SEVEXFI-146466 format. One record per atom (N, C-alpha, C): residue in three letters; z, y, x. Coordinates in steps of 0.05 Angstrom, whole numbers, plus 5000, padded with zeros to 4 digits. Layout:
residues N
ALAZYX
...
This chain:
residues 408
MET450070110915
MET450070100944
MET447470210955
GLY445270180942
GLY442770280952
GLY442170570945
LEU443970690929
LEU443470970920
LEU443171170943
PRO444871160964
PRO444671360985
PRO441971370998
SER440571140999
SER437971131013
SER435971321000
SER436071340973
SER434271520959
SER435571790952
LEU438271790950
LEU439672040943
LEU439772230966
ILE440472140990
ILE440772311013
ILE438272471020
PRO435872341023
PRO433472501029
PRO432872711008
GLN433472660983
GLN432972860962
GLN434973090963
LEU437473030970
LEU439473240972
LEU439073410997
GLU437773301017
GLU437273461041
GLU435273681036
THR433673651016
THR431673861008
THR432373980981
GLU434773940971
GLU435574040945
GLU435574350946
PRO434274480926
PRO434274780926
PRO436974900920
ASP438674760905
ASP441374860899
ASP443174840923
PRO444175060935
PRO445775040959
PRO448374890955
ARG449374870930
ARG451874730925
ARG451474430927
LEU448974340925
LEU448374050927
LEU446873980953
ARG445874170967
ARG444374110992
ARG446274011013
VAL445473801027
VAL447173671047
VAL445973671074
GLY447673681094
GLY446873641122
GLY447573361131
PHE447573321157
PHE448173061168
PHE451072981161
GLU452973161164
GLU455773101160
GLU456273021131
GLU455273171112
GLU455673111083
GLU454272851076
ALA451872811087
ALA450372571081
ALA451872321090
SER453072351114
SER454672121124
SER456972051106
TRP458272251095
TRP460472201077
TRP459572071051
ILE457272141041
ILE456172011016
ILE455971711020
ALA455071631043
ALA454771341049
ALA457371201055
THR459071321072
THR461371181082
THR463771201063
LEU463871391045
LEU466071401025
LEU466171151009
TYR463871041003
TYR463670790988
TYR465070571003
LEU464570561029
LEU465770341045
LEU468670391051
ILE469470641055
ILE472270701060
ILE473970631036
ALA473170711012
ALA474670650988
ALA474570350982
GLY472570210992
GLY472369930986
GLY474369761000
LEU475569851022
LEU477569701036
LEU480069641019
PRO481469841009
PRO483769770992
PRO482969650965
ALA480569720955
ALA479669620930
ALA479269320930
CYS478169210952
CYS477768930955
CYS480468770954
ILE482368880969
ILE484968750970
ILE486368750943
VAL486468990930
VAL487669020904
VAL486168850883
GLY483468860885
GLY481868710866
GLY482368410868
GLY482768310893
GLY483268030896
GLY485967950883
CYS487968120887
CYS490568060875
CYS490468080844
LEU489068280834
LEU488768300805
LEU487268070793
SER485167980807
SER483567760798
SER485167500796
ALA486967460816
ALA488667220816
ALA490667230793
LYS491567470786
LYS493667500766
LYS492467510737
PHE490367660733
PHE489267710706
PHE486667550701
GLY485467440721
GLY483067290717
GLY480567430726
ARG478567280735
ARG476067400746
ARG474567550724
ARG474467430700
ARG472967550678
ARG474067810669
GLN476667830666
GLN477868080656
GLN477568300675
VAL478068250701
VAL477868460721
VAL474968570723
THR472968390722
THR470268470724
THR469368630699
MET470368540676
MET469668670651
MET470768960650
ILE473169000659
ILE474369260658
ILE473169440679
ALA472369330702
ALA471169490724
ALA468569620716
GLY467169510697
GLY464669630688
GLY464969910676
LEU467269970664
LEU467670220651
LEU467870460671
PRO469670440691
PRO469570660711
PRO466970680727
LEU465570460729
LEU462970460743
LEU460970620726
PHE461070580700
PHE459370740682
PHE460071040684
PHE462571100685
PHE463471380687
PHE462471500713
SER462571350735
SER461771460761
SER458771520761
TRP457071350749
TRP454171400748
TRP453671660732
CYS454971690709
CYS454571930693
CYS455572170708
LEU457672150723
LEU458772380737
LEU456772470759
ILE455472280773
ILE453472360793
ILE451072490779
ALA450272390756
ALA447972490742
ALA448272780734
VAL450772870727
VAL451173140718
VAL452673310739
SER452973210763
SER454573350783
SER453473620790
PRO455173830790
PRO454274100797
PRO454574160826
SER456073990841
SER456574050869
SER456873790885
ILE456873810911
ILE456973570927
ILE459773440926
SER461873600920
SER464573500918
SER464773300895
VAL463473360873
VAL463473180850
VAL462172920857
ILE459972930873
ILE458672680881
ILE460472520899
PHE461972650917
PHE463872510934
PHE465972360916
PHE466972500896
PHE469072370879
PHE467872140863
ALA465372170853
ALA464071960838
ALA463571720855
ARG462671760880
ARG462271540898
ARG464871390904
PHE467071530906
PHE469671410910
PHE470471230886
VAL469971340862
VAL470671180838
VAL468870940836
SER466370970842
SER464570730840
SER465270520860
ALA466270610884
ALA467170410904
ALA469570260894
LEU471470400882
LEU473770260872
LEU473070050850
ALA471170130833
ALA470269950812
ALA468769710822
ILE466869760840
ILE465169540849
ILE466569350868
CYS467969470888
CYS469269300908
CYS471669150897
SER472869250876
SER475069090863
SER474068830851
THR471468820846
THR470268570835
THR469068390856
HIS468768490880
HIS467568320901
HIS468968060906
PRO471668050908
PRO472967790912
PRO472667600889
SER471967710865
SER471867540841
SER469167400838
MET466967530847
MET464367430840
MET463767160851
GLY464167130877
GLY463566870890
GLY465366650878
VAL467866710874
VAL469666510863
VAL468966450834
PHE468266650818
PHE467466610790
PHE465166410788
VAL463066470804
VAL460666290803
VAL461366010813
SER462966000834
SER463665740845
SER465365570825
GLU467065710810
GLU468865560793
GLU467665480766
ILE465465610758
ILE464265540733
ILE461865350737
SER460965320763
SER458565160769
SER459264870770
HIS457364700763
HIS457664410766
HIS457664350796
PRO459264160805
PRO459464100834
PRO456764040846
ASP454963920832
ASP452263850843
ASP450564100847
TRP451164310832
TRP449464550834
TRP451064790846
ARG453464740856
ARG455064960865
ARG453865100889
GLY452664950907
GLY451465070931
GLY449065250923
SER447465160904
SER445165320896
SER445965570880
LEU447765530860
LEU448565750843
LEU450465940858
GLY451565850880
GLY453366030896
GLY451966270908
VAL449266260909
VAL447766480920
VAL446966680899
MET447666630874
MET446966810852
MET447967100856
PRO450467140866
PRO451267420871
PRO449467550891
SER448467410911
SER446667520931
SER443967600919
ILE442967420901
ILE440467480888
ILE440667730871
LEU442767740855
LEU443067960837
LEU443668220852
LEU445068200874
LEU445568440891
LEU442968550901
ALA441268370912
ALA438668450922
ALA436868560900
LEU437068440876
LEU435468540853
LEU436368820845
GLY439068870845
GLY440069130838
GLY439269340858
ILE439369280884
ILE438569470904
ILE435669530902
THR434069330896
THR431169370892
THR430669560869
LYS432169520847
LYS431869700824
LYS432469990831
VAL434570030847
VAL435370310854
VAL433170430872
TYR432170270892
TYR430070370909
TYR427570450893
LEU426770270874
LEU424470320858
LEU424770570841
LEU427070600828
LEU427570830811
LEU427671090828
GLY428771060853
GLY428771300870
GLY426071380879
PHE424171180881
PHE421471240888
PHE419871370865
LEU420571290840
LEU419171390817
LEU420271640804
PHE422971670806
PHE424271890792
PHE426072050811
ASP427072280801
ASP429072430816
ASP431772300814
TRP433672390830
TRP436172250833
TRP437872260807
ARG437672480792
ARG439272490767
ARG438272290747
THR435672260743
THR434572070725
THR435271780734
THR435171740760
THR435871470770
THR438671400763
CYS440571590765
CYS443371530758
CYS443671480728
TRP442271620711
TRP442571570683
TRP441571300675
ILE439371210687
ILE438270940681
ILE440170730691
CYS441270770715
CYS443070560727
CYS445670540712
SER446470750698
SER449070750684
SER449170530663
PHE446870470650
PHE446870270629
PHE447469990639
GLY446869940665
GLY447469680676
GLY450469630676
SER452069840679
SER455069800680
SER456069710653
LEU454969830631
LEU455769740605
LEU454869450599
LEU452469380609
LEU451469110606
LEU453268910620
LEU454368990643
LEU456168820658
LEU458668760641
SER459868970630
SER462368930614
SER461768760590
PHE459568810577
PHE458868660552
PHE458368370558
SER456868310580
SER456268030587
SER458767880594
MET460668000609
MET463167860616
MET464867820591
TRP464668010572
TRP466267980547
TRP465267730531
CYS462667670534
CYS461567440519
CYS462167170533
CYS463167180557
CYS463666930572
CYS466566840570
TRP467066600578
TRP469866490580
TRP470866540608
GLU473466550611
GLU474766550637
GLU474166280651
THR474366270677
THR473766020691
THR475865810685
PRO474965550682
PRO476965340676
PRO478965300698
TYR478265350723
TYR480165320745
TYR482465520742
TRP481865770736
TRP483965970733
TRP485765910710
LEU484565820688
LEU486065770664
LEU487965530668
VAL487065320681
VAL488765090686
VAL490965160705
GLU490365320726
GLU492365390746
GLU494465580734
ASN493865710712
ASN495765890699
ASN496865760673
ASP496965490673
ASP498265340652
ASP496965380625
LYS494365410625
LYS492865430600
LYS490765200599
GLU491864960599
GLU490164720601
GLU488264690578
GLU489064740554
GLU487364710531
GLU485064910532
GLU485665160539
GLU483665360542
GLU481765290565
GLY482865170586
GLY481165090608
GLY479164870600
ARG480164690583
ARG478264480573
ARG476064600556
ALA476864790539
ALA474864920522
ALA472865090538
SER473865220559
SER472165370577
SER470165200591
LEU471164970602
LEU469364790617
LEU467264670598
GLN468164600574
GLN466264500554
GLN464064700547
TRP464864960545
TRP463065170538
TRP460965200560
TYR461765190585
TYR459965220607
TYR458164970612
ARG459164740604
ARG457564490608
ARG455864420584
GLY456564520561
GLY455064460537
GLY456564270519
PRO456064260493
PRO457664100475
PRO457263800478
GLU455063710490
GLU454463430492
GLU455463310519
TYR456463480537
TYR457163390563
TYR459963280564
ASP460363050577
ASP463062930580
ASP464463060604
ILE466563210598
ILE467963360619
ILE470563220628
THR470962980619
THR473562840625
THR474062820654
ASP472262720670
ASP472762680698
ASP473162950713
GLU471463150705
GLU471663410719
GLU474263550713
ILE475163550687
ILE477563690680
ILE480063550692
GLU479863290694
GLU482063140706
GLU482263200736
GLU479963240749
GLU479963310777
GLU481263590781
ILE480663780763
ILE481864040765
ILE484864030761
ILE485763880741
ILE488663850736
ILE490063720760
GLN488763510771
GLN489963380794
GLN490163570818
SER488163730822
SER488163930843
SER490464120840
LYS490964200815
LYS493164390809
LYS495864250815
ASN496164000807
ASN498663860812
ASN499263820841
GLU497163760856
GLU497563730885
GLU498264000898
LYS497064210888
LYS497664470900
LYS500564550894
ASN501564480871
ASN504264550864
ASN506364410882
LYS505464190894
LYS507264040912
LYS507364150940
GLN505564330946
GLN505464430974
GLN507764630978
GLU508964611001
GLU511164781008
GLU510365071014
THR507865101020
THR506965371029
THR506365561006
TYR506365460981
TYR505765630958
TYR507265540934
GLU509165710924
GLU510665640900
GLU509965840878
PRO508765750856
PRO507765930835
PRO509966110823
LYS512466030824
LYS514566190812
LYS515466420830
LYS514566430854
LYS515266640873
LYS512766780883
ARG511866980868
ARG509367110874
ARG509767390884
GLY512067440896
GLY512667710906
GLY511367740933
LEU512167970946
LEU510968030972
LEU511667820993
LEU514167720993
LEU514967521013
LEU513467271009
SER512967190984
SER511366950979
SER508466990989
LEU507367230985
LEU504667290994
LEU504467271024
LEU506467391038
LEU506467381067
LEU506867091077
ARG508366941062
ARG508766661070
ARG506166501068
VAL504666561047
VAL502066421044
VAL500166511067
MET500066771073
MET498166881092
MET498866791121
THR501266701126
THR501966611152
THR502066311154
SER501366171133
SER501365881133
SER498765771144
LYS498865521154
LYS496465391164
LYS494465341142
THR495465301117
THR493665261095
THR491765491091
PHE492765741096
PHE491065981094
PHE489666051119
LEU491066041142
LEU489966131167
LEU487565971176
ARG487665711171
ARG485465541180
ARG482765611166
PRO482765621139
PRO480265701126
PRO479465991133
PHE481466171135
PHE480766451140
PHE479666491168
SER480666331188
SER479666351215
SER476766271216
CYS475866111197
CYS473066041196
CYS471466221179
ALA472066231153
ALA470566391134
ALA471066691137
GLY473566761141
GLY474167051143
GLY472967181168
VAL473167051191
VAL472067161215
VAL468967171213
LEU467766971202
LEU464866971198
LEU464067201180
TYR465567231158
TYR464867451139
TYR465067721153
LEU467167751169
LEU467568011183
LEU465368051203
MET464567851218
MET462467871237
MET459767941223
ALA459367821199
ALA456867881185
ALA456568171178
GLN458868311175
GLN458668601169
GLN457768761194
LEU457968641217
LEU457268781242
LEU454268751249
THR452768621232
THR449968591237
THR448268841232
GLY449469031218
GLY448069281213
GLY446469281188
VAL446369061173
VAL444769051148
VAL445869231127
SER448569241124
SER449669421103
SER448969711108
THR449169791133
THR448370071140
THR445470121136
MET443869911142
MET440969941138
MET440369991108
VAL441869861090
VAL441469901062
VAL442070191054
LEU444170301066
LEU444970571059
LEU443170781070
TYR441970741093
TYR440370951107
TYR437470871110
MET436470681094
MET433870571100
MET431670781100
THR431570961081
THR429571161080
THR429671341104
ASN432071431112
ASN432371601136
ASN431471451161
ILE432171191162
ILE431471031186
ILE428471001189
PHE427070961167
PHE424070941168
PHE422871211175
GLN424171431167
GLN423171691175
GLN423471741204
ASP425771671215
ASP426371711243
ASP424971521262
SER424171291252
SER422971081269
SER419971131274
GLY418871321259
GLY415971371262
GLY414271161248
SER415271041227
SER413770841213
SER411370971199
SER409070831199
SER406670931186
SER406670891156
ILE408670741146
ILE408970691117
ILE410670911105
ASP409970991080
ASP411571191066
ASP414471121066
PRO416271291077
PRO419071231079
PRO420471181053
ARG419371281031
ARG420471231004
ARG419470970992
LEU417170881001
LEU415970630990
LEU416870391006
ALA417370431032
ALA418070201050
ALA420670061040
PRO422770211032
PRO425070061022
PRO424569890998
VAL422669970980
VAL421969810957
VAL420769550966
ILE418969560986
ILE417669320996
ILE419769131008
VAL421469241025
VAL423569081038
VAL425368951017
ALA426269110998
ALA428169000978
ALA426768790960
GLY424268830954
GLY422868620938
GLY422668360953
ILE422168370979
ILE422068120995
ILE424868000997
ARG426868170998
ARG429668080999
ARG430367920974
VAL429468010951
VAL429967870926
VAL428667590927
LEU426267570936
LEU424867310938
LEU426267130957
THR427167240980
THR428567070999
THR431266980989
ALA432667150975
ALA435267070964
ALA434866850943
GLY432666860927
GLY432166650908
GLY431366390922
LEU429866410944
LEU429166180960
LEU431566040972
ALA433566200979
ALA435966090991
ALA437365880974
ALA437165920947
ALA438465730929
ALA437365450932
PHE434765430938
PHE433465170942
PHE433765070971
VAL433665250990
VAL433865171018
VAL436665051024
LEU438765171011
LEU441465071017
LEU441864791006
ARG440264690988
ARG440464420978
ARG439464210998
PHE437864301016
PHE436664101035
PHE437264161064
ALA437664411071
ALA438064481099
ALA441064481107
SER441564441132
SER444264461142
SER445164751143
ARG447464801131
ARG448465081131
ARG448965181159
ARG449865021177
ARG450465101204
ARG447865191218
HIS445865011216
HIS443265081230
HIS441965321217
LEU442165341191
LEU440965571177
LEU442265831185
PHE444865821187
PHE446366061195
PHE445666151223
VAL445665961242
VAL444966021270
VAL442166141272
LEU440266011259
LEU437466111259
LEU437266391248
SER438766441226
SER438666711214
SER439866921232
THR441966861245
THR443267061263
THR441367121287
VAL439966921296
VAL438066971318
VAL435767161308
ILE434867111283
ILE432767291272
ILE433767571269
ILE436167611259
ILE437267881256
ILE437668011283
PHE438567871303
PHE438867981330
PHE436168071341
SER434167901338
SER431567971348
SER430368211334
SER430868231308
SER429768451292
SER431068711300
THR433668721302
THR435068971309
THR434369051337
LEU434068861355
LEU433268921382
LEU430369031383
THR428668931366
THR425869031364
THR425869321355
ILE427369381334
ILE427469651323
ILE428569841343
ALA430769771357
ALA431869941377
ALA429969991400
THR428569781409
THR426669801431
THR424369981423
PHE423269941399
PHE421070101390
PHE421870391387
SER424270441377
SER425170721374
SER425370851401
TYR426470711421
TYR426670831448
TYR423970881460
MET422170691458
MET419470721470
MET417870931456
ARG418270961430
ARG416771161415
ARG417571451424
THR420071491430
THR420971751438
THR420571801468
SER419771591483
SER419171631511
SER416271671516
ASP415571901526
ASP412671971530
ASP411271791550
CYS412771661568
CYS411471501588
CYS410771221578
CYS411571151555
CYS411170881545
CYS408670851527
PHE408471031508
PHE406271011488
PHE404571261489
ASP401971221486
ASP400271451480
ASP400171481449
SER399071701440
SER399071761411
SER397571551394
SER395371451404
SER393871251389
SER395370991386
LEU396770911408
LEU398270661407
LEU400670691388
LYS401870931388
LYS404170971370
LYS403270941341
ASP400971041334
ASP399971021306
ASP399270741299
SER398170591317
SER397370311311
SER399770131308
LEU402070201321
LEU404470041320
LEU406470141299
GLY405570321282
GLY407370441263
GLY408470251242
VAL407270021239
VAL408169821220
VAL410369641231
VAL410869661258
VAL412969491270
VAL415669531258
PRO416669771253
PRO419369801241
PRO419569661214
LEU417469681197
LEU417469541171
LEU417669241175
LEU416069131193
LEU416068841197
LEU418768751208
ALA419968901226
ALA422568831237
ALA424768841216
VAL424669041199
VAL426769061178
VAL426468831158
ILE423968771151
ILE423468541133
ILE424568281145
ALA424068231170
ALA425167991183
ALA428167991183
MET429368231187
MET432268261188
MET433468181161
PHE432268281139
PHE433368221113
PHE432767931105
ILE430567821114
ILE430067531108
ILE432267361120
GLY432867411145
GLY434967261158
GLY437667301145
HIS438267551137
HIS440867611125
HIS441067481097
SER438967491081
SER439167381054
SER438867081053
LEU437466971073
LEU436966681072
LEU439166511083
GLY440466611105
GLY442366431119
GLY444966551126
VAL445366811122
VAL447966931129
VAL449666971104
VAL448667131085
VAL450267201061
VAL450966951045
PRO449066781037
PRO449766541021
PRO451666351035
VAL451266321061
VAL452966131075
VAL455866221077
VAL456266481085
VAL458966571088
VAL460366601061
GLN458866671040
GLN460066691013
GLN460866421003
LEU459166221006
LEU459865950998
LEU462265841014
LEU462165901040
LEU464365801057
LEU466965931049
ALA466966191044
ALA469466331036
ALA470466241009
ALA468566160991
ALA469366080964
ALA470265790963
GLU469565630983
GLU470065340982
GLU472265251000
VAL472865391022
VAL474765281041
VAL477665301032
GLY478265481013
GLY481065501003
GLY481865250988
SER484365170992
SER485264930979
SER486164980950
SER486265240942
SER486865310915
SER485565570908
SER485565630882
SER484365880873
SER485666120885
HIS488366110888
HIS489866330899
HIS489066380928
LEU488766160944
LEU487966200972
LEU485066290974
LYS483366210955
LYS480666310955
LYS480566610952
GLN482266710933
GLN482367000928
GLN483367150953
LEU485367050966
LEU486367180990
LEU484267181012
THR482966961016
THR480866941036
THR478667141031
LEU477667141006
LEU475367320999
LEU476067611001
CYS478467690991
CYS479067970991
CYS479568081019
LEU480367911038
LEU480667991066
LEU478167971082
CYS476067871070
CYS473467841084
CYS471768091082
LYS472368271064
LYS470668501059
LYS471668741076
LEU471468721102
LEU472668931119
LEU470769031140
GLY468169061134
GLY466269181153
GLY465669471146
ILE465969651164
ILE465569941158
ILE464370081182
PRO462170231179
PRO460970371201
PRO462670611209
ASN462170701233
ASN463570941244
ASN462171191233
ARG463671361220
ARG462571601208
ARG461471791230
ASP462571791254
ASP461871981274
ASP459371901290
SER458371661286
SER455871581299
SER453571631281
ASN451171661293
ASN448871721276
ASN447771461263
PRO445971491243
PRO445071261229
PRO443771041246
TRP442371131267
TRP441070921285
TRP443270761300
GLN445370901309
GLN447370751323
GLN448770561305
ARG449270631280
ARG450570461261
ARG448770231252
ALA446170291249
ALA444370081238
ALA443569881259
LEU443569961284
LEU442469781305
LEU444669651321
CYS446969611309
CYS449169471322
CYS448569171324
CYS448069081348
CYS447268791351
CYS449668621359
SER452068741362
SER454268581371
SER455268401349
GLY456468181357
GLY457667991338
GLY455967751333
HIS453367761339
HIS451567531332
HIS452367281348
CYS452867301374
CYS453567071390
CYS456266961381
ARG458167141374
ARG460767051365
ARG460466901338
GLN458666991321
GLN458266861296
GLN457366571301
CYS455366541318
CYS454366271324
CYS456566091335
ASN458166201354
ASN460266031366
ASN462365961345
GLN462966151327
GLN464966091307
GLN464065871288
LEU461465881281
LEU460465671263
LEU460365401276
GLN459965391302
GLN459865131315
GLN462564991312
GLY464665151308
GLY467365021305
GLY468064981276
GLU466165001258
GLU466664971229
GLU467664691223
């Protein structure tokens, strides 16, 4: 996801005309990932519910490895477009699985803390891409990143499927073995496995979901039931609103945004600084969520993001207005964009991403409903026809997020 931030500036000055990009082509490099991610999330959620979180994630690592290699050897911009499309299908198909996988293998006492692990690893991965883009050219960066895809497949191959999925798919003995593997050989899993089995039995009694009828009509029946609509109206709407904060677009265009904002920090180094702080904040969120109210943390974080985006937009406008700043004042305030972006990512990593992911993973009354909720939550996409500043500085949705959470 962080590749376009370092890839686009280098392709804009690429000597090979077949690879050199303008604004239109650069916009497609970023948004193709998001466009392809829409159907991939929905399909990935259905596949994860049918075949398991582990298997879907393990298989997705192979086309992801192929897409990295394809970008590294691409002779033209069309090949990069195709590779970005493939990578989006691979990555976004696993998005609905990650939060549920961590939630289902975690001990209930640590579920809130471990539920932010996908956010920490995402931030760490983006930091790695920013740092490699600062140190190497884009082809070398892609070759190095390709090995992470193979590591993903291998690590999932070494793990067990989640006990919740195994029990819900009538594999109780395997579910017991899986839970024992995750808890350790000395841990007594009797109470926890019985709770999982009881949850499955109660779910089977619900009229809104019959395991033997998993066709399209059954899916529509579930999606129109109160059992699904109530959690989705909370977690799903919050997740969708979180995509309107502009953080995702900031990740894609961060180098270009620092160039256009007049920041006094090296535009290629600034994303590394921001991403490093994001990793620390995401790690801190695991401990903060154990003691702080999720509602208060979410509201505070959205206020921080709103203030940060408003600061960047105001500074950008005043910088381009000759009547507001003289040249010396512009130079002295050149660090403002960096500080505002850092504050924006702190708020997003500390109280927005972990809260909405945990909420989406926990509100479903069954694993099947969790998958439906999560796969329909991944629906934020910037407008390709607007410029990076317009997409990055979208402040709408913050007040609605706060109001929605008040009704949690």
